[in-house]
LUMFIVO-759252 format. One record per residue (C-alpha): residue number from 0; residue in one letter; x, y, z. Coordinates in steps of 0.2 Angstrom, whole numbers, plus 5000, padded with zeros to 4 digits. Last residue first. Layout:
REM residues N
NODE  pos  code     x     y     z
NODE  NUM     A     X     Y     Z
...
REM end
This chain:
REM residues 431
NODE  pos  code     x     y     z
NODE  430     S  5119  5025  5065
NODE  429     L  5138  5028  5066
NODE  428     W  5136  5047  5064
NODE  427     A  5123  5047  5078
NODE  426     T  5135  5038  5089
NODE  425     F  5149  5050  5084
NODE  424     A  5138  5066  5088
NODE  423     A  5133  5059  5105
NODE  422     K  5151  5054  5109
NODE  421     A  5158  5070  5104
NODE  420     R  5146  5081  5114
NODE  419     D  5150  5071  5130
NODE  418     T  5169  5072  5126
NODE  417     Y  5169  5091  5123
NODE  416     A  5159  5094  5139
NODE  415     K  5170  5083  5149
NODE  414     Y  5185  5093  5143
NODE  413     R  5176  5109  5149
NODE  412     D  5172  5102  5166
NODE  411     K  5190  5096  5168
NODE  410     R  5196  5113  5163
NODE  409     G  5185  5123  5174
NODE  408     R  5171  5134  5169
NODE  407     R  5156  5124  5163
NODE  406     G  5141  5135  5163
NODE  405     S  5135  5129  5145
NODE  404     K  5134  5148  5140
NODE  403     A  5152  5147  5135
NODE  402     D  5147  5136  5120
NODE  401     I  5161  5123  5118
NODE  400     P  5173  5128  5104
NODE  399     P  5174  5118  5088
NODE  398     F  5187  5104  5090
NODE  397     L  5205  5105  5084
NODE  396     G  5211  5113  5100
NODE  395     F  5204  5098  5109
NODE  394     N  5219  5088  5103
NODE  393     V  5222  5074  5090
NODE  392     N  5241  5074  5085
NODE  391     M  5246  5085  5071
NODE  390     P  5259  5083  5056
NODE  389     Q  5263  5100  5049
NODE  388     F  5254  5113  5038
NODE  387     T  5262  5130  5039
NODE  386     K  5257  5136  5021
NODE  385     A  5241  5126  5021
NODE  384     E  5234  5133  5037
NODE  383     A  5224  5119  5044
NODE  382     G  5205  5117  5043
NODE  381     G  5205  5112  5025
NODE  380     T  5206  5093  5023
NODE  379     I  5218  5089  5036
NODE  378     H  5210  5099  5050
NODE  377     T  5192  5094  5046
NODE  376     I  5198  5076  5045
NODE  375     L  5206  5077  5062
NODE  374     A  5191  5086  5070
NODE  373     G  5179  5073  5062
NODE  372     M  5189  5058  5070
NODE  371     A  5189  5067  5087
NODE  370     T  5170  5071  5086
NODE  369     E  5163  5089  5085
NODE  368     P  5169  5090  5067
NODE  367     P  5155  5078  5062
NODE  366     P  5161  5062  5055
NODE  365     P  5164  5063  5036
NODE  364     P  5148  5061  5025
NODE  363     L  5145  5043  5018
NODE  362     H  5137  5044  5001
NODE  361     R  5130  5027  4995
NODE  360     G  5132  5019  4978
NODE  359     Q  5140  5003  4985
NODE  358     L  5157  5008  4978
NODE  357     E  5155  5025  4987
NODE  356     A  5150  5017  5003
NODE  355     A  5165  5006  5003
NODE  354     A  5177  5020  4999
NODE  353     M  5170  5031  5014
NODE  352     R  5171  5016  5026
NODE  351     G  5189  5013  5022
NODE  350     A  5194  5031  5022
NODE  349     V  5185  5033  5039
NODE  348     L  5194  5018  5047
NODE  347     G  5211  5023  5039
NODE  346     M  5210  5040  5046
NODE  345     A  5207  5032  5063
NODE  344     A  5222  5021  5061
NODE  343     S  5233  5036  5058
NODE  342     E  5226  5045  5073
NODE  341     V  5228  5030  5084
NODE  340     Y  5246  5027  5079
NODE  339     G  5252  5045  5080
NODE  338     E  5253  5060  5069
NODE  337     V  5240  5066  5056
NODE  336     G  5248  5074  5041
NODE  335     T  5240  5064  5027
NODE  334     I  5254  5052  5025
NODE  333     Q  5251  5047  5043
NODE  332     G  5235  5038  5039
NODE  331     A  5224  5039  5024
NODE  330     F  5224  5045  5006
NODE  329     R  5211  5042  4993
NODE  328     I  5213  5039  4975
NODE  327     N  5199  5038  4962
NODE  326     P  5197  5056  4964
NODE  325     R  5213  5060  4955
NODE  324     R  5216  5079  4954
NODE  323     R  5206  5082  4970
NODE  322     L  5215  5067  4979
NODE  321     R  5201  5060  4989
NODE  320     M  5199  5061  5008
NODE  319     Q  5180  5063  5006
NODE  318     A  5181  5081  5012
NODE  317     D  5193  5084  4997
NODE  316     L  5212  5082  4998
NODE  315     L  5226  5091  4990
NODE  314     T  5227  5109  4997
NODE  313     P  5223  5104  5015
NODE  312     S  5232  5088  5013
NODE  311     N  5250  5095  5011
NODE  310     I  5257  5077  5009
NODE  309     F  5267  5067  5022
NODE  308     T  5282  5056  5022
NODE  307     N  5293  5052  5037
NODE  306     R  5311  5050  5036
NODE  305     H  5320  5039  5049
NODE  304     I  5330  5041  5065
NODE  303     G  5337  5028  5077
NODE  302     G  5337  5022  5094
NODE  301     L  5346  5006  5100
NODE  300     R  5337  4989  5101
NODE  299     A  5339  4975  5113
NODE  298     F  5350  4985  5123
NODE  297     S  5360  4979  5138
NODE  296     A  5361  4990  5154
NODE  295     N  5376  4990  5165
NODE  294     E  5375  5008  5170
NODE  293     L  5356  5008  5168
NODE  292     G  5351  5011  5186
NODE  291     P  5357  5029  5186
NODE  290     I  5357  5035  5169
NODE  289     M  5375  5037  5163
NODE  288     K  5373  5021  5153
NODE  287     F  5362  5031  5141
NODE  286     V  5377  5042  5136
NODE  285     S  5389  5028  5133
NODE  284     T  5377  5016  5124
NODE  283     Q  5370  5030  5113
NODE  282     A  5387  5037  5108
NODE  281     G  5392  5021  5100
NODE  280     Y  5375  5019  5091
NODE  279     K  5375  5037  5083
NODE  278     M  5364  5049  5092
NODE  277     K  5348  5053  5082
NODE  276     T  5337  5050  5097
NODE  275     Q  5320  5045  5103
NODE  274     F  5321  5045  5122
NODE  273     G  5303  5049  5126
NODE  272     V  5300  5034  5137
NODE  271     I  5315  5022  5137
NODE  270     N  5308  5006  5131
NODE  269     Y  5307  4990  5142
NODE  268     L  5309  4972  5137
NODE  267     T  5308  4956  5148
NODE  266     G  5291  4960  5155
NODE  265     L  5284  4944  5147
NODE  264     K  5270  4955  5139
NODE  263     N  5281  4966  5129
NODE  262     D  5287  4984  5129
NODE  261     R  5286  4989  5147
NODE  260     R  5289  5007  5150
NODE  259     L  5305  5015  5156
NODE  258     Q  5305  5032  5164
NODE  257     V  5320  5043  5167
NODE  256     V  5318  5054  5182
NODE  255     A  5324  5072  5186
NODE  254     H  5330  5082  5202
NODE  253     P  5324  5067  5213
NODE  252     K  5315  5071  5229
NODE  251     V  5323  5064  5244
NODE  250     Q  5312  5058  5258
NODE  249     P  5306  5042  5249
NODE  248     D  5323  5035  5247
NODE  247     H  5323  5018  5240
NODE  246     A  5304  5019  5234
NODE  245     N  5308  5035  5225
NODE  244     T  5292  5045  5225
NODE  243     L  5284  5050  5208
NODE  242     G  5270  5062  5203
NODE  241     V  5283  5075  5197
NODE  240     P  5301  5071  5192
NODE  239     K  5300  5077  5174
NODE  238     M  5312  5067  5163
NODE  237     P  5301  5066  5147
NODE  236     G  5297  5085  5147
NODE  235     H  5299  5098  5161
NODE  234     R  5316  5091  5166
NODE  233     L  5320  5088  5148
NODE  232     T  5318  5107  5144
NODE  231     E  5329  5113  5159
NODE  230     P  5345  5114  5150
NODE  229     G  5338  5124  5135
NODE  228     R  5331  5121  5118
NODE  227     E  5347  5110  5114
NODE  226     A  5340  5097  5126
NODE  225     M  5325  5095  5116
NODE  224     V  5335  5092  5100
NODE  223     E  5346  5079  5110
NODE  222     I  5330  5070  5115
NODE  221     P  5325  5068  5097
NODE  220     L  5308  5076  5094
NODE  219     C  5292  5065  5093
NODE  218     G  5278  5077  5097
NODE  217     D  5286  5092  5089
NODE  216     F  5288  5083  5072
NODE  215     Y  5305  5086  5065
NODE  214     A  5312  5096  5051
NODE  213     T  5330  5093  5048
NODE  212     E  5332  5090  5029
NODE  211     G  5335  5108  5024
NODE  210     E  5354  5106  5024
NODE  209     H  5359  5088  5022
NODE  208     F  5358  5077  5037
NODE  207     E  5369  5073  5052
NODE  206     T  5368  5058  5063
NODE  205     K  5375  5062  5080
NODE  204     E  5391  5062  5090
NODE  203     A  5388  5066  5108
NODE  202     A  5392  5083  5115
NODE  201     L  5374  5089  5118
NODE  200     L  5370  5072  5127
NODE  199     A  5386  5072  5137
NODE  198     A  5382  5090  5144
NODE  197     I  5364  5085  5147
NODE  196     F  5369  5069  5157
NODE  195     A  5382  5079  5167
NODE  194     D  5369  5092  5172
NODE  193     Y  5357  5078  5177
NODE  192     Q  5369  5068  5187
NODE  191     A  5374  5084  5197
NODE  190     K  5355  5089  5199
NODE  189     T  5352  5071  5206
NODE  188     M  5344  5058  5195
NODE  187     P  5331  5045  5198
NODE  186     C  5328  5030  5187
NODE  185     N  5310  5024  5186
NODE  184     M  5303  5008  5179
NODE  183     Y  5285  5009  5174
NODE  182     A  5270  4999  5176
NODE  181     T  5268  5000  5195
NODE  180     Q  5251  5007  5196
NODE  179     E  5245  4996  5182
NODE  178     E  5251  4980  5191
NODE  177     V  5243  4987  5207
NODE  176     T  5227  4988  5199
NODE  175     E  5216  5003  5194
NODE  174     G  5229  5014  5186
NODE  173     K  5239  5030  5190
NODE  172     D  5251  5029  5205
NODE  171     Y  5253  5048  5202
NODE  170     R  5266  5043  5188
NODE  169     S  5267  5024  5187
NODE  168     Q  5279  5016  5199
NODE  167     M  5292  5002  5199
NODE  166     W  5309  5007  5206
NODE  165     A  5327  5010  5200
NODE  164     V  5343  5011  5211
NODE  163     S  5342  4993  5219
NODE  162     M  5333  4988  5203
NODE  161     D  5349  4989  5193
NODE  160     V  5342  4987  5175
NODE  159     S  5350  4972  5165
NODE  158     D  5335  4960  5169
NODE  157     A  5323  4972  5160
NODE  156     Y  5333  4971  5143
NODE  155     V  5332  4989  5136
NODE  154     I  5324  4996  5121
NODE  153     P  5330  5012  5112
NODE  152     A  5318  5026  5106
NODE  151     I  5313  5029  5088
NODE  150     A  5315  5046  5078
NODE  149     D  5305  5055  5066
NODE  148     F  5311  5066  5052
NODE  147     F  5301  5077  5039
NODE  146     A  5296  5073  5022
NODE  145     L  5286  5077  5006
NODE  144     A  5295  5092  4998
NODE  143     E  5293  5102  4983
NODE  142     A  5275  5096  4980
NODE  141     H  5268  5096  4962
NODE  140     T  5254  5084  4968
NODE  139     E  5256  5071  4954
NODE  138     R  5275  5072  4953
NODE  137     R  5277  5071  4972
NODE  136     I  5266  5056  4973
NODE  135     S  5276  5047  4960
NODE  134     E  5292  5052  4970
NODE  133     A  5285  5045  4986
NODE  132     L  5280  5029  4976
NODE  131     A  5298  5026  4971
NODE  130     T  5306  5031  4988
NODE  129     S  5295  5019  4997
NODE  128     T  5283  5027  5010
NODE  127     L  5290  5026  5028
NODE  126     P  5278  5035  5039
NODE  125     G  5263  5025  5033
NODE  124     T  5259  5019  5016
NODE  123     A  5240  5022  5017
NODE  122     V  5236  5026  4999
NODE  121     I  5218  5020  4997
NODE  120     W  5213  5015  4979
NODE  119     H  5198  5013  4968
NODE  118     G  5202  5008  4950
NODE  117     T  5212  5016  4937
NODE  116     S  5227  5028  4935
NODE  115     P  5237  5019  4949
NODE  114     L  5250  5030  4959
NODE  113     E  5266  5023  4954
NODE  112     T  5279  5011  4963
NODE  111     V  5268  4999  4972
NODE  110     E  5280  4986  4980
NODE  109     E  5274  4969  4980
NODE  108     Y  5266  4956  4992
NODE  107     S  5248  4955  4986
NODE  106     V  5235  4951  5000
NODE  105     S  5217  4946  4998
NODE  104     I  5203  4952  5009
NODE  103     L  5185  4947  5006
NODE  102     P  5186  4930  5015
NODE  101     H  5195  4938  5031
NODE  100     S  5209  4926  5036
NODE   99     K  5223  4937  5030
NODE   98     L  5216  4952  5039
NODE   97     K  5213  4944  5056
NODE   96     E  5230  4935  5055
NODE   95     T  5239  4951  5051
NODE   94     V  5231  4961  5065
NODE   93     H  5235  4947  5078
NODE   92     A  5253  4946  5072
NODE   91     A  5255  4965  5074
NODE   90     F  5248  4964  5092
NODE   89     P  5259  4948  5096
NODE   88     D  5274  4958  5091
NODE   87     R  5270  4975  5100
NODE   86     D  5265  4969  5117
NODE   85     V  5253  4984  5119
NODE   84     A  5251  5001  5128
NODE   83     L  5235  5010  5132
NODE   82     A  5240  5023  5145
NODE   81     G  5232  5026  5162
NODE   80     G  5245  5016  5171
NODE   79     A  5254  5006  5158
NODE   78     P  5250  4988  5161
NODE   77     L  5251  4979  5144
NODE   76     R  5237  4976  5132
NODE   75     H  5238  4962  5119
NODE   74     A  5219  4958  5116
NODE   73     E  5214  4976  5119
NODE   72     A  5227  4982  5106
NODE   71     A  5220  4969  5094
NODE   70     Q  5202  4975  5096
NODE   69     L  5209  4993  5095
NODE   68     I  5217  4990  5078
NODE   67     L  5202  4981  5072
NODE   66     A  5191  4995  5074
NODE   65     K  5173  4991  5080
NODE   64     A  5166  5008  5076
NODE   63     A  5162  5011  5095
NODE   62     R  5180  5005  5099
NODE   61     M  5187  5018  5087
NODE   60     E  5176  5031  5095
NODE   59     W  5182  5027  5112
NODE   58     H  5200  5026  5107
NODE   57     L  5198  5044  5099
NODE   56     L  5191  5050  5116
NODE   55     G  5207  5043  5124
NODE   54     V  5216  5053  5111
NODE   53     A  5207  5069  5116
NODE   52     N  5209  5067  5135
NODE   51     Q  5198  5071  5149
NODE   50     E  5183  5059  5147
NODE   49     D  5190  5045  5136
NODE   48     D  5205  5042  5147
NODE   47     D  5215  5029  5137
NODE   46     S  5231  5040  5136
NODE   45     R  5244  5035  5124
NODE   44     F  5243  5022  5110
NODE   43     S  5260  5015  5117
NODE   42     N  5272  5003  5109
NODE   41     S  5283  5016  5103
NODE   40     C  5292  5020  5087
NODE   39     V  5291  5005  5076
NODE   38     M  5274  4997  5078
NODE   37     E  5270  4984  5065
NODE   36     A  5253  4986  5058
NODE   35     F  5254  4972  5046
NODE   34     D  5267  4959  5048
NODE   33     G  5282  4958  5036
NODE   32     T  5295  4959  5050
NODE   31     R  5309  4971  5057
NODE   30     H  5303  4988  5052
NODE   29     A  5313  5004  5055
NODE   28     F  5325  5006  5040
NODE   27     T  5313  4998  5028
NODE   26     K  5313  4982  5019
NODE   25     V  5306  4977  5001
NODE   24     Q  5303  4958  5001
NODE   23     P  5296  4958  5019
NODE   22     R  5287  4970  5016
NODE   21     M  5280  4978  5000
NODE   20     E  5261  4976  5006
NODE   19     H  5246  4978  4994
NODE   18     L  5229  4974  5002
NODE   17     V  5217  4969  4989
NODE   16     V  5199  4972  4995
NODE   15     P  5182  4965  4992
NODE   14     V  5168  4976  4998
NODE   13     G  5155  4969  5011
NODE   12     A  5156  4983  5024
NODE   11     T  5167  4972  5034
NODE   10     A  5179  4972  5019
NODE    9     A  5179  4991  5019
NODE    8     Q  5182  4992  5038
NODE    7     W  5196  4979  5038
NODE    6     A  5205  4986  5023
NODE    5     A  5205  5003  5030
NODE    4     E  5211  4997  5047
NODE    3     S  5226  4988  5040
NODE    2     G  5230  5003  5028
NODE    1     A  5229  5015  5042
NODE    0     M  5240  5005  5055
REM end
């Protein structure tokens, strides 16, 4: 995501770019293709609400900056209530075609194994940085560790879901069209079914790691790790029953609900929302088929877990996202310690623009901290506590506080104040 957006922004600014991609010659655990911007964990860019949600505001900023990633997302958007979800394969193909056809972008299919000593570079290797390059980064930054673990959710064939049990509805009927308001499959559970599911989840055979290798990002925890935090955790997380009414039995409130979100435009594939897992494959099929409506489910892809690499950016990067020891190298995307597709792409957008400006003899300051992009950059380049630095999604807690004298008291008013201020500041930065 970040590398694709950085290349697009720099080339759009008039700077020639060589985009280095090791796939498909060098494969990863999670990727299936050699396309740029392939989505491996989820097909959602999360909330698209640009007045009440920080990630929705980030969407707005990226649209204003003519981000390729958002253009591709709009072109391949799927109904998902208030979220921005995409048909992942056509989305990646769109990004790939745009980059390959740009006259100032050339592509080199090779693995980069060392941090280059000359030239201007942006390292945007995503969550699955190759082992050789990660080792080179580790040597250069003197870091003891560069990794945490992330998990991916399973995908189900839609025609294998029992719709006499499941029903179609977005939470709180969110969305402007009927298609958006019915964008999710919902599988209800009674208390007895939920308790049995939790017990099976905890007892299932799981992938084990060496001691010290089990740090997870809180925003993408394996479902069994959440369950270990307490039997009610999932009912207040991905399995919460609020905002949903069982179309088959409206008078009975489900104890818990499992949601499946459309994963492609044809509507033939659905991913189980929030069900990232480290269970072994055999255990996954038996445990997930305990979900009402999925007893006969066929899986297009089972879940898995993979290592994500990130650097301690607050100690290593300057405000221009350059490596302090090697200012010819910028870092962007998830390797900098932002979490999420949109956050990663946004850091690529800024890094690409900054690099282009530097090569053209101009100075481009980072976006103001009042903006979503600026709040993320401030966080990773010095705003976060270096000793406890962990990947972070964009959220209003990263923004400078709103002046209490503004008279806004409620949360909705406060969030609207954040977004109004950010939009004005970002528009000024763009100009």
